[in-house]
C-alpha positions in Angstrom: 14.2 5.4 -18.5 13.1 3.6 -15.4 15.1 1.3 -13.2 15.0 -2.5 -13.9 13.2 -4.6 -11.3 15.2 -6.7 -8.8 18.5 -5.1 -9.7 21.3 -3.6 -7.6 22.4 -0.1 -8.3 25.4 1.8 -7.0 25.1 5.6 -6.5 26.6 8.6 -4.9 25.4 12.2 -4.4 27.1 15.5 -4.4 28.6 18.2 -6.6 31.2 20.9 -6.9 34.0 18.5 -5.9 32.3 17.2 -2.8 30.7 13.7 -3.0 29.2 11.1 -0.7 30.5 7.6 -0.3 29.1 5.1 -2.8 25.9 3.4 -1.7 24.0 0.4 -3.1 20.3 -0.3 -3.2 18.2 -3.0 -4.9 14.9 -2.3 -6.7 11.8 -4.1 -5.8 11.1 -7.3 -7.8 8.6 -7.3 -10.6 5.1 -8.2 -9.4 4.4 -10.0 -12.7 7.5 -12.3 -12.5 7.9 -12.8 -8.8 4.9 -11.8 -6.7 5.8 -11.5 -3.0 4.7 -9.4 -0.1 6.9 -6.4 0.8 8.0 -6.2 4.4 8.0 -2.8 6.1 9.6 -1.8 9.4 7.2 0.7 11.0 8.4 2.8 13.9 7.9 6.2 15.5 9.5 8.4 18.2 13.1 7.2 17.6 15.1 10.3 18.4 18.7 11.4 17.7 20.2 10.4 21.1 21.8 7.2 22.4 18.4 5.7 23.3 17.9 5.0 19.6 21.1 3.1 19.2 19.5 -0.4 19.7 16.8 0.4 17.2 19.4 1.6 14.6 21.4 -1.6 15.2 18.3 -3.8 14.7 17.1 -1.9 11.6 20.6 -2.1 10.1 20.7 -5.9 10.7 17.2 -6.3 9.1 18.4 -4.4 6.0 21.7 -6.3 5.9 20.0 -9.7 5.8 17.2 -8.5 3.4 14.4 -9.0 5.9 12.8 -5.6 5.3 12.2 -3.8 2.0 11.4 -0.3 3.4 11.0 1.8 6.6 8.0 3.9 7.6 8.9 6.3 10.3 5.7 7.7 11.6 6.3 10.9 13.6 8.7 12.4 16.0 11.5 11.5 13.7 14.6 12.8 15.5 13.4 14.9 18.4 15.6 17.7 16.9 13.0 20.3 17.8 14.4 22.7 15.3 18.1 22.2 16.2 20.0 21.5 12.9 22.9 19.8 14.8 20.5 17.2 16.2 19.2 16.6 12.7 22.8 16.0 11.5 23.3 13.5 14.3 20.1 11.7 13.5 20.6 11.6 9.7 24.1 10.3 10.1 22.7 7.5 12.3 20.1 6.4 9.8 22.2 6.9 6.7 23.3 3.2 6.5 19.6 2.3 6.4 18.0 5.1 4.3 20.8 4.8 1.7 19.7 1.2 0.9 16.0 1.0 1.4 13.1 3.5 1.0 12.8 5.5 4.3 9.5 7.4 4.4 8.6 9.8 7.2 5.6 11.6 8.5 6.1 14.7 10.7 5.1 14.3 14.4 4.3 17.0 16.9 8.0 17.8 17.5 8.5 18.5 13.8 5.3 20.4 13.4 5.9 22.6 16.4 9.5 23.3 15.5 8.5 24.2 11.9 5.8 26.6 13.1 8.2 28.2 15.6 10.8 28.7 13.0 8.5 29.8 10.1 5.7 31.8 11.7 3.7 32.4 14.8 1.3 29.6 15.6 -2.2 29.7 14.3 -4.8 30.7 16.8 -6.8 27.6 15.9 -4.8 24.5 15.4 -5.6 22.6 12.2 -4.3 19.7 10.2 -1.2 20.9 8.4 -1.4 20.9 4.6 1.4 18.3 4.4 0.0 16.0 7.0 -1.3 13.5 4.5 1.5 11.7 2.7 0.8 9.2 0.0 3.7 7.3 -1.4 3.2 4.6 -4.0 5.1 1.8 -5.7 3.7 -0.7 -8.2 3.4 -3.2 -5.4 2.4 -1.1 -2.4 0.7 2.1 -1.5 1.2 3.7 2.0 -0.9 6.4 3.4 0.3 8.1 6.5 -1.8 10.6 8.4 -0.5 12.8 11.2 -3.2 14.4 13.3 -2.1 16.9 15.9 -4.7 18.3 18.3 -2.4 19.4 21.1 -2.1 23.1 21.7 0.8 24.6 19.8 3.2 26.5 22.0 6.9 27.0 22.3 8.2 24.1 24.3 11.0 26.4 25.6 8.5 28.6 27.4 
């Protein structure tokens, strides 16, 4: 019950009478029939504010013309620092990209610090978070992202 290779699919998400727009994505080609390298856009430290508008515009153009197959966003994803409204702004900005190609993220120091502030007091000895190692795999690629944070963990609002 898998998806067919090199095929476009339309989809929407939602429930209870509330649904998203309809989006389209295309699956990767079969490596047996049409071997080709996948192209990833790799970036970090993008943020939710207007300074990321040019990056969003460029990434959207690369997805539109089929230049990139996936995005790897390595840390400091939105600079939301725990503020849900900022996440909403950021996710609305990347929706036209993430709805059409795989968009993988690794938490950066802004995400790790915000999560620790919201969830529990910081550990007296900083260590690598359990979820810092992310392995995502496809039949044609495997991506390993490692986020190491050695900075002291403190509330940036102090």
